[in-house]
N, C-alpha and C positions, 0 to 999 in steps of 0.2 A: 842172368840173375842167380845169386847164390842164396838159397834158404836152409835156416837151421832151426833146430830143436836142441836147447841143451839140457841136460841130465845129470844126476849123479849116478842113474843106473846105467851100467854097460853092456845090459843084455837084452835091450829092447830090440825085437825084429819086427815088429808091426807097429804104427800108430793107427788105434781105432777113435774115430770120432766121438768126443764126450760133449755131454751137456755144458754149456759155458757156466760159469759162477758168477759172471759180472752181470749186474743188474740191468744194463744199458743194451744188453744183447737179445734176442729171440730165445727164451728159455726150451723152446722146443727142437731146436735146429743144433744137432750133433756137429762138432766141428774139430780138426785137427789143427792146432797152432804151430805156426813157425815164424821165424825172425829173419829179418834180410841182414846181409853182411856190415851194412854200415852201424846199425844198430846192435850188432851182436854183443858188442863189449857191456850193454847193459844187463846182460844174462851171464858174462864170465864172474859170477860169486857163488857161494853156496846157495842154494834153494831158497831157505827162508832169511837171506841176508838182508835185511832192509839196506835200501840203496838210494842215494840221490845221482841221476845220470844227466850229463847234458853234452850238446855238441853244436857246433854252428850250422844254421840252414841259411836258404837263401835271402831271409830277412833279417838275418843277424847284423846288427849295428858293428862298425869297425871298435867303438868304445867297448861294449860288452865281450867282443872278440879278445881285446887287449885286457881287460878285466879280469876275465874268468877262463880264457884259454891262452895263458902266456906261456904255458910249459908243453902243451899237447893239444891235438885236435877234438879230442874227446876227455871228458872227465867222469870217474865213478867214484862217489864220495861213500865209504862206510863208517861205522863205527868202531871206535879201536877196540872193543870186547870182541868184534867179529875178525878182526885180522889173524889171530891165532887158527879159528876155523878156516878162514879162505887159505892159509898156508898149508893146511893138512887137508884139505879137499880136493879130490878128482873129480875131473869133470868129462862128459862125454859129448862130441858134437856129432850130431846126427844132421847128414847134409840130405836134402830132397832135391828131387828133380822138380821144377817149378811149375811143371804142368799141373792142370787141376788146382793149383792156388790162386785165389784172388786176393788184392789188397783190401785190407780192412781199415788200418792207419796209417798214413804215411810218414807223420811225425815219430809216432812210435815203431815204426818198421813192420807192424803186424800184418802177416799174411794168413789164411784160414782155407781150408779145404773141407769139404763134405764127404770126402772119400777116405778110404782105408790108405795108407800111406806108407810105403816101406822106405827105409833109407838108401841112398846110393853109395853113401860113406859114411865111416865113423872113423873118428879120431880122438885121441885121448889127450887131456889138459891135465899134467900133473903138477906143473907150477903156474897157477892163475897168474900171479903179479907179472911173471916174466911175459906170459901170453899177452896180457894188456899191454905192457910195455912195447912188445913187438908190433902190435898195432897202434901205438901212437896214442896210448891212452895213460892219461896221469890217474895214479890209486891214489886218493886223498884218505886219510886218516883222521877223523874227528871224534871228539868226546859225544856229543850229540847231534843229529841231522836236522833237528828242527829248523835251526838260525837257515841253513843253506835251504832248505825245503821252502820255507818261507820266501825267502829272497830271490832263487832262481825262478819262478813263478812270473815275476815281474820283470824279467828281462826279455831281449829279442831271441835268446836261445832256444833251441830244441831239447826238451827236457823230459824226464821220465821219473817218476819215483815208485817204487817197488817194495812191497812188503814192509810198508811202514808201521803195520800193526805190530811187528817185531820190533821198533824202534824204542829206545830209552824213552822214559817220560819225559815231556818238554822241561820240566822243573824236577 
C-alpha cells in the first residue's frame, strides 16, 4: 500500500506528529496524516482550494456510477475562481513507508501515525490538471460548489469535501 502527504512545500525532511484540529479526534494525541493512493486525487489541488470529490465504492449503484462518473473513475470539482491558482501551483508528493500507520477512515483514505515519519520518496507535480488526467480523474469547474456539495451526500458514491470554508457563498 502506498501512502502520501501532499504539500506545496518542497523542503520537508521529517513529519512530526501534530495535534489534530478536528473536533471528532482525541485532542491530546499527536498525529502524522497520510492519504492512500485511491484517495490521493482529493488532495491534488492547492491546499486551500475548496473542493468536492467523489469516486465509486463497493456500495455504488450502477445508476450513480452512470450519472456521476460517465467520464472518469474519480471526480474533483472546484470553483472557477480557483482554476488559475491550480494551474500555477506546484505540489510535492511525499511518499511514506506504510509501516507505523493505521487506518483512520477507509472512505476518506486517511491513515495516521503517532511517530515521526521520514518520506521515502518525493515527487513534484508541476501540472496538476495533467496529473489528475493521468490518474483517470475528471476535473470539473463550477461557479459554486454548494449544489454538488448538497447533492453528492445523498448518492451511493464515496465522497469527500475539503476546505469548504473557502468556497463562494451559497447565494
